C-alpha positions in Angstrom: 100.2 136.8 103.4 101.9 134.1 100.9 104.0 135.8 98.2 103.7 135.1 94.5 105.9 136.9 92.8 108.1 133.8 91.4 106.8 130.6 89.7 106.0 127.6 91.9 105.8 123.9 92.1 102.8 123.6 90.2 104.9 124.8 87.2 107.2 121.9 87.5 105.1 119.3 85.7 104.8 121.9 82.9 108.6 122.4 82.4 109.6 118.8 82.3 106.8 118.0 79.6 108.2 120.6 77.5 111.9 118.9 78.5 110.2 115.5 77.2 108.7 116.9 74.6 111.8 118.8 73.4 113.3 115.3 72.9 110.5 114.3 70.8 111.9 116.4 68.2 115.4 116.3 69.1 118.0 113.7 69.7 115.2 111.7 72.0 117.3 111.3 75.1 116.2 109.7 78.2 114.9 112.4 81.2 115.5 111.4 85.0 114.1 114.2 87.5 116.0 114.0 91.1 112.9 114.8 93.7 115.7 116.6 96.7 113.5 116.9 99.9 114.4 119.6 101.8 116.9 122.0 99.9 116.7 126.1 99.7 117.6 128.1 96.8 120.7 130.2 98.4 122.3 126.5 98.5 121.9 124.8 94.9 122.9 128.8 94.1 127.0 128.0 95.1 126.7 124.2 94.4 124.8 123.9 91.1 126.6 126.6 89.2 127.6 124.0 86.3 123.4 124.0 85.5 122.7 124.4 82.0 119.7 125.8 83.8 119.2 127.1 87.5 116.0 129.0 88.2 114.8 130.2 91.6 110.8 129.1 91.7 108.2 129.0 95.3 106.7 126.5 96.8 103.7 125.7 98.0 101.3 126.5 101.5 101.8 124.8 103.6 105.2 123.8 102.9 104.8 120.6 103.8 106.3 117.6 102.2 102.9 116.0 101.3 101.7 118.6 99.8 104.3 120.3 98.1 105.4 117.3 96.1 101.9 116.0 95.1 101.3 120.2 93.7 104.8 119.4 91.7 103.4 115.4 90.2 99.8 117.0 89.2 100.6 120.7 88.7 97.5 121.2 91.1 97.6 123.4 93.8 96.8 122.6 97.4 93.1 123.9 97.3 93.2 121.2 94.1 94.5 118.6 95.2 93.3 118.1 98.6 96.4 117.1 100.1 96.5 120.3 102.7 99.6 118.9 105.1 100.7 115.7 107.5 97.8 115.4 109.8 94.6 116.9 108.9 90.7 116.0 108.8 89.7 114.4 105.5 86.6 115.1 106.2 84.7 117.5 108.5 83.1 114.6 110.8 86.3 112.8 110.7 89.0 111.7 112.9 92.0 113.0 112.2 95.1 111.3 110.1 98.7 110.8 109.3 99.1 111.1 105.4 102.2 108.6 105.7 100.2 106.3 107.3 97.0 106.2 105.7 96.6 103.8 103.1 93.9 106.4 101.3 95.7 108.6 99.2 92.1 110.5 98.6 92.9 111.4 94.6 90.6 112.8 92.6 88.4 111.0 89.9 91.3 111.1 86.7 94.1 112.7 88.6 97.2 112.1 86.5 100.8 113.4 86.9 104.2 113.6 84.9 104.1 109.9 84.6 101.1 110.2 82.7 102.8 112.9 80.4 106.1 110.9 80.1 104.1 107.8 78.7 101.8 110.2 75.9 105.4 111.1 74.7 106.6 107.6 74.3 108.8 107.0 77.1 108.8 104.6 79.8 108.0 106.3 83.3 110.0 104.9 85.9 109.9 105.8 89.5 113.2 104.3 92.0 111.5 103.5 95.4 114.5 105.1 96.8 113.0 106.7 99.8 109.6 106.3 99.5 110.6 102.5 100.0 110.1 103.3 103.6 106.5 104.1 103.8 103.3 102.3 102.7 100.5 104.1 102.4 97.9 105.9 100.1 100.2 109.1 99.6 102.7 107.5 97.8 100.1 105.3 95.7 99.0 108.9 94.6 102.2 110.5 93.9 103.9 107.6 91.7 100.2 107.1 89.5 101.2 106.3 86.4 104.5 105.0 87.3 106.4 101.6 87.1 107.6 101.2 90.4 111.6 99.8 90.4 112.9 98.5 93.7 115.9 100.4 94.5 118.2 100.8 97.6 117.1 103.4 100.8 119.0 106.6 100.7 118.5 108.4 103.7 115.8 106.3 105.2 118.4 103.9 105.5 119.1 102.7 109.6 120.6 105.3 111.5 120.7 107.7 108.0 119.2 110.7 109.5 121.2 110.4 113.0 124.9 109.5 111.8 127.6 111.7 110.0 126.5 111.7 106.2 128.2 109.4 103.9 128.7 111.8 101.7 130.7 110.2 98.6 128.2 106.4 99.6 125.1 108.6 98.8 126.9 109.9 95.5 127.6 106.4 94.4 124.6 105.4 95.3 122.7 107.8 93.1 124.9 107.1 90.7 124.2 103.1 90.7 120.5 104.4 90.3 121.1 106.2 86.9 123.1 103.2 86.0 119.4 100.9 86.8 117.9 103.8 85.1 119.5 103.6 81.6 120.2 100.6 81.5 117.1 99.9 80.4 116.6 99.5 76.3 113.7 101.8 75.9 113.8 105.9 76.4 112.9 106.4 79.8 111.3 109.6 82.4 113.0 108.4 85.9 112.1 109.7 88.9 114.2 109.5 92.7 113.5 110.6 95.4 116.0 111.6 98.5 115.0 112.7 101.4 117.9 114.6 102.8 115.5 116.8 104.6 115.3 114.1 107.1 119.2 114.4 107.7 118.8 118.5 107.9 115.9 118.1 110.2 118.4 116.9 112.8 121.7 118.8 111.4 120.8 121.6 109.5 122.7 122.6 106.3 126.0 121.5 107.6 129.2 121.2 105.8 128.4 117.2 104.6 124.9 118.7 102.9 127.1 121.6 101.1 129.4 118.4 99.7 126.0 116.6 98.7 124.8 119.0 96.4 128.6 119.6 94.9 128.5 115.8 94.3 125.2 115.9 92.7 126.1 118.4 90.7 129.2 116.6 89.7 127.1 113.9 89.0 124.4 115.0 87.0 127.5 116.7 84.7 129.1 113.4 84.1 125.6 111.8 82.8 124.5 114.8 80.8 127.8 114.2 78.9 126.8 110.4 78.5 123.6 112.0 76.5 121.2 111.8 79.7 119.0 114.5 80.9 118.8 115.1 84.5 116.1 118.0 86.5 116.5 118.3 90.2 114.0 120.5 92.6 113.0 120.9 95.8 109.7 121.0 97.5 110.4 123.4 100.4 113.7 124.6 102.7 114.4 124.1 106.2 115.1 127.2 108.9 116.2 126.5 112.3 113.4 126.1 114.9 113.5 125.7 118.7 110.8 124.4 120.7 108.8 126.6 123.2 107.3 124.8 126.0 105.7 127.7 127.1 103.9 128.0 123.8 103.5 124.0 124.0 102.0 124.3 127.6 99.4 127.8 126.7 98.4 125.2 123.6 97.7 122.9 125.7 95.5 124.5 128.2 93.2 126.3 125.2 92.4 123.0 123.3 91.6 120.8 126.6 89.4 124.4 127.4 87.6 124.7 124.8 87.6 120.8 123.0 89.6 121.7 120.1 92.0 119.3 118.1 94.9 120.7 116.4 96.4 119.5 113.3 98.8 120.7 110.5 102.4 120.0 110.6 105.6 121.3 111.7 105.7 125.0 111.8 102.1 125.7 110.3 99.3 124.0 112.9 96.3 125.1 112.5 92.4 124.5 115.0 89.5 122.6 114.8 86.7 124.5 116.6 83.6 123.3 117.8 80.4 124.5 116.5 79.6 125.5 119.6 82.2 127.2 120.4 82.7 131.3 118.8 85.8 131.1 116.4 86.1 134.9 116.9 86.2 134.4 120.5 89.6 131.8 120.1 91.1 134.3 117.4 90.8 137.3 120.1 92.1 134.9 123.0 95.2 133.3 120.8 96.0 137.2 119.7 96.1 138.4 123.3 98.2 135.3 124.4 100.5 134.7 121.7 104.5 135.5 121.2 104.5 137.9 118.2 106.4 135.8 116.4 103.6 133.4 116.3 100.8 134.7 113.5 97.4 134.1 114.3 95.3 133.8 111.3 91.8 132.9 109.6 91.9 129.6 107.0 90.0 132.4 104.8 93.6 134.3 105.1 95.7 131.8 102.9 92.9 129.0 101.6 90.6 130.1 99.0 87.0 129.0 100.2 85.7 124.9 99.9 83.9 122.5 100.9 87.1 120.5 100.6 89.3 122.9 102.5 86.8 124.1 105.2 86.7 120.0 106.0 90.5 119.6 105.8 92.2 122.8 107.8 90.9 124.4 111.2 89.0 127.4 111.6 92.3 129.6 113.1 95.8 129.0 111.8 99.1 129.3 114.1 102.2 130.1 111.5 105.7 130.5 113.1 107.5 133.8 111.7 110.7 133.2 113.8 112.9 130.6 115.0 111.1 129.8 118.4 107.7 127.5 118.0 106.6 123.8 118.1 109.1 121.0 117.8 109.6 117.5 117.7 112.4 116.0 120.2 115.8 115.9 118.5 114.2 118.4 115.6 116.5 121.8 115.3 115.4 123.0 111.7 112.0 122.5 110.5 109.9 123.8 108.1 105.9 124.4 107.1 105.4 128.2 107.2 106.4 131.2 104.7 110.0 132.3 105.8 112.3 132.8 102.8 114.5 129.9 102.8 111.3 127.9 103.3 110.0 128.9 100.3 112.9 129.9 98.0 113.9 126.3 96.4 115.8 125.4 93.2 114.6 123.8 89.8 117.6 123.2 87.9 118.2 121.2 84.4 121.6 119.4 83.1 122.2 118.1 79.7 120.8 120.4 77.8 122.9 123.3 76.8 122.9 126.6 77.3 
């Protein structure tokens, strides 16, 4: 089941809104929020010690970026905002989509984000395109709703950025330039920068370069805090080592073909859409009898509250990785999507507010 002892990503909007409101009554500083994809709390506990505030928080389920970032920016849980992962059916009778390529973002009417909160407090809401500049889809438009989008260089989505050794100093210099671009504006600003280091970690894991990057980010945040800028940062999920199982892939291919199922989800949580002509309980029993112990077979209702939207978008049967061995794309060594501690525990940090 889903751990619920920690405040989760849906609290980010309120916390940052409080930071913004506090500046109305204090020194009226600009604020920048760094959205650092794929960082575990265990890493920043060592590397972000200089932060004025460092807190362990929880991700949301499934621990996929599309779900997590929307929860952070809107303050809504997955069941409310409806972005249940990467690959899913938006409607009961529709075909499967990938949210990172689909033009529709499926926003709720009147939906607002942190950017609207900033504007209401008199700050200009600015989102640098950064690593979101590599995608063009409705999900991106929904995430950045309410922001003035400013073109800026790619970070980890630059050509070969995920496959080559990390140029840590170059990435930190690029982030510094992004911050300079924000503070150069004459008015007070709420800035948002997306840093998709997750793309590197998928292929390399949490190597020394990742640690050096986090230390560099901490150092840069401290420098800018001394100049009067407030910097906050948080992640969306962590990653864990994942080994592709050809045996599991073959078995799932066979059962999908036999019963006319479809598979959605992403990473370490997948689900199966079961046709009305097929008995869901029979499918679950067969899976439970044949799945290895390290793959949990669950009902949709075990992890999602019942609603018409969730029933359309999430398959009836969930498959959740509980160990290293699961399904993985070629070249992927670390992945996310499930509920292990390193996927679930993530950081929220603030520099420039005093201890």
